[in-house]
C-alpha positions in Angstrom: 0.0 0.0 0.0 2.7 2.4 1.0 4.9 1.6 -2.0 1.9 1.9 -4.4 0.9 5.3 -3.0 4.5 6.4 -3.2 4.8 5.2 -6.8 1.4 6.8 -7.9 2.3 10.1 -6.2 5.6 10.3 -8.0 4.3 9.2 -11.4 1.1 11.2 -11.5 2.1 14.1 -9.2 5.7 15.0 -9.0 7.0 13.7 -12.4 4.4 15.6 -14.6 5.3 18.8 -12.7 9.0 18.7 -13.6 8.6 20.2 -17.1 6.8 23.2 -15.5 9.6 23.6 -13.0 12.0 23.7 -15.9 10.0 26.4 -17.6 9.8 28.4 -14.4 13.6 28.2 -13.9 14.2 29.3 -17.5 12.1 32.4 -16.9 13.8 33.1 -13.6 17.0 33.2 -15.6 15.4 35.4 -18.2 14.3 37.7 -15.3 18.0 37.9 -14.3 19.0 38.8 -17.8 16.4 41.5 -18.0 17.4 42.9 -14.6 21.0 43.0 -15.9 19.8 44.8 -19.1 17.7 47.4 -17.3 20.1 48.3 -14.5 23.6 49.8 -14.4 25.0 46.9 -12.5 25.6 43.2 -13.2 24.1 40.8 -10.7 27.0 38.3 -10.8 29.6 40.9 -10.0 27.7 42.6 -7.2 26.7 39.4 -5.5 30.2 38.1 -5.7 31.2 41.2 -3.7 28.9 40.1 -0.9 26.3 42.8 -1.2 23.5 41.8 1.2 21.1 44.6 0.1 21.0 43.4 -3.5 20.8 39.8 -2.3 17.6 40.5 -0.3 16.1 42.5 -3.1 16.8 39.7 -5.6 15.4 37.1 -3.3 12.1 39.0 -3.3 12.4 39.5 -7.1 12.8 35.8 -7.9 10.2 34.7 -5.3 7.8 37.3 -6.7 8.2 36.0 -10.2 7.6 32.4 -9.0 4.5 33.5 -7.1 3.2 35.3 -10.2 3.8 32.2 -12.3 1.9 30.0 -9.9 -1.3 31.8 -10.9 -1.3 30.0 -14.3 -1.7 26.7 -12.5 -5.0 27.7 -10.9 -7.9 26.2 -12.8 -8.4 23.0 -14.9 -5.9 21.6 -17.2 -6.4 22.1 -21.0 -3.8 19.6 -22.0 -0.1 19.4 -21.4 1.2 21.5 -24.4 -1.5 24.2 -23.9 -0.6 24.3 -20.2 3.1 24.6 -21.0 2.4 27.4 -23.5 0.3 29.3 -20.9 2.9 28.9 -18.2 5.6 30.3 -20.6 3.4 33.3 -21.6 2.4 34.1 -18.0 6.0 33.6 -16.8 7.2 36.2 -19.3 4.4 38.5 -18.2 5.3 38.1 -14.6 9.0 39.0 -15.3 7.9 42.1 -17.3 5.4 43.2 -14.6 7.8 42.8 -11.8 10.4 45.0 -13.6 7.7 47.6 -14.1 6.9 47.4 -10.4 10.6 48.0 -9.6 10.3 51.5 -11.2 7.1 52.2 -9.4 8.8 51.2 -6.1 11.7 53.5 -6.9 9.8 56.6 -8.1 6.5 56.4 -6.2 7.1 54.4 -3.0 10.7 55.2 -2.1 10.5 58.4 -4.0 13.0 60.5 -2.0 16.1 58.6 -3.1 17.2 56.3 -5.9 17.0 52.6 -5.1 19.9 51.5 -7.3 22.4 53.9 -5.7 21.2 52.8 -2.2 21.5 49.1 -3.1 24.8 49.2 -4.9 26.8 52.1 -3.5 25.4 52.3 0.0 24.6 48.6 0.4 21.4 49.7 2.1 19.8 46.5 3.5 16.7 48.5 4.5 16.0 49.5 0.9 16.6 45.9 -0.2 14.0 44.8 2.4 11.4 47.3 1.1 12.0 46.3 -2.5 11.7 42.6 -1.5 8.4 43.3 0.2 7.2 45.2 -2.9 8.2 42.3 -5.2 6.4 39.7 -3.1 3.3 41.9 -2.9 3.4 42.4 -6.7 3.9 38.7 -7.3 0.8 38.0 -5.3 -1.2 40.6 -7.2 0.0 39.1 -10.6 -0.9 35.7 -9.3 -4.5 36.8 -8.5 -4.7 38.8 -11.8 -4.0 35.8 -14.1 -5.8 33.1 -12.0 -9.4 32.0 -12.6 -11.7 32.1 -15.6 -13.5 34.8 -17.5 -10.6 37.3 -17.5 -8.3 38.5 -20.3 -5.0 40.2 -20.7 -6.8 43.5 -20.2 -8.3 42.5 -16.9 -4.9 41.2 -15.8 -3.2 44.5 -16.7 -5.9 46.6 -15.0 -5.7 44.5 -11.8 -1.9 44.8 -11.9 -2.2 48.6 -12.2 -4.8 48.7 -9.4 -2.5 46.7 -7.2 0.4 49.0 -7.8 -1.8 52.0 -7.0 -2.8 50.4 -3.8 0.9 49.7 -2.9 1.7 53.4 -3.5 -1.2 54.4 -1.4 -0.1 51.9 1.3 3.3 53.6 1.4 1.7 57.0 2.0 -0.6 55.5 4.6 2.3 53.8 6.4 4.1 57.1 6.8 0.9 58.6 8.3 0.6 55.9 10.9 4.3 55.8 11.7 5.8 58.3 14.2 9.2 58.6 12.4 10.1 59.8 8.9 10.3 56.5 7.0 12.3 57.8 4.1 14.8 59.6 6.3 15.3 56.5 8.5 15.7 54.1 5.5 17.5 56.3 3.0 19.7 58.6 5.1 20.4 56.5 8.2 20.4 53.1 6.5 18.0 51.8 9.1 17.6 48.1 8.4 14.8 47.7 11.0 12.7 50.5 9.4 13.1 48.8 6.0 12.1 45.4 7.3 9.0 46.8 8.9 8.0 48.8 5.8 8.7 45.9 3.5 6.6 43.5 5.6 3.7 46.1 5.6 3.7 46.2 1.8 3.7 42.4 1.7 0.8 42.2 4.1 -1.2 44.7 2.0 -0.4 42.8 -1.2 -1.5 39.5 0.5 -4.9 40.9 1.5 -5.5 42.5 -1.9 -4.5 39.3 -3.6 -7.3 37.5 -1.7 -9.8 40.1 -3.0 -8.7 39.7 -6.6 -8.6 35.9 -6.6 -11.3 33.9 -8.3 -13.2 34.1 -11.6 -13.8 37.4 -13.3 -17.5 38.4 -12.7 -17.7 41.9 -14.0 -16.0 45.3 -13.7 -18.5 46.8 -11.2 -18.2 43.8 -8.9 -14.4 43.5 -9.2 -13.7 47.2 -8.7 -16.0 47.4 -5.7 -14.3 44.3 -4.2 -10.9 45.8 -4.8 -11.9 49.0 -3.1 -13.3 47.2 -0.2 -10.2 45.1 0.3 -7.9 48.1 -0.1 -9.8 50.1 2.6 -10.0 47.1 5.0 -6.4 46.2 4.6 -5.1 49.7 5.4 -7.4 50.0 8.4 -6.8 46.5 9.7 -3.0 46.8 9.5 -3.1 50.1 11.2 -5.0 48.5 14.1 -2.6 45.5 14.0 0.3 47.9 14.4 -1.3 49.5 17.4 -2.0 46.1 19.0 1.6 45.0 18.4 2.8 48.1 20.3 0.4 47.6 23.2 0.3 43.9 23.6 3.2 42.1 21.9 5.8 44.8 22.8 4.2 46.5 25.9 7.4 47.6 27.6 8.8 49.5 24.6 7.4 51.8 21.9 7.8 50.2 18.5 8.2 53.5 16.7 11.2 54.4 18.9 12.7 51.0 18.8 12.5 50.7 15.0 12.8 54.4 13.9 15.3 55.7 16.4 17.3 52.7 17.7 17.1 50.6 14.6 16.1 47.5 16.6 15.9 44.7 14.0 14.4 42.3 16.5 11.5 44.7 17.1 10.9 45.0 13.4 11.0 41.2 12.9 8.3 40.9 15.6 6.2 43.5 13.8 6.7 41.7 10.5 5.7 38.4 12.0 2.5 39.9 13.4 1.6 41.6 10.1 2.0 38.3 8.2 0.2 36.2 10.9 -2.7 38.7 10.9 -3.2 38.7 7.1 -2.9 34.9 6.9 -5.6 34.4 9.5 -7.9 37.1 8.0 -7.7 35.7 4.4 -8.3 32.1 5.7 -11.3 33.3 7.6 -12.9 35.3 4.8 
């Protein structure tokens, strides 16, 4: 019984998935080439120099591409070769969209400095963490945009743009609910803790929005109303979660002071964990 189950699981589960893994890895490599083409640095050289900021950013970039690709597997199979074609097309789309998101992150979210300079010259790990959070959030949004039935390339593009607008809004909202200057802490003082907290906030917003966008396309009125609902709820809920973290999970210290002034990475990791735990529970319950 055990051996038969093991054999069936391998032959009918794992083995058929290996070609899709191969396609995914090819497009991760293509994503690397596109990154090299669009940036003034070469990944191999900078990584060989031990730059942790770029390493964190790239980890989010590759994971975001993979998350985006996974949306093409949601839904029924239409045959091996058609499925392979769809995975290849959506993989390329995920790579392109995440590179667009990089510019949005640079000019509209971390708008007071240039990300490339901070990553390469300053080795700013905080900036790398924010970029990683943005990539992961974008990957989730792309995943939701291409999953399900009834949609098209137009709906996928519109939902991607909505998602990016929400992330930009989330960045502005985060500054409003944070007692320190987020850009000054991350960009001028290379505050890793501030970057981790901000990046995890962006990821949490993306995770909640991704839940709202998932499913079959019903109609523009319904989808836009649902997106607006999830946007408002995610920003309000995460503001409350931040307050609860301060009062209950870190009662003897003020999170704003620990992260913004002292650069306490441990406090920022606690905050990140609470953000992620909260959105996982919320999306599972909805």
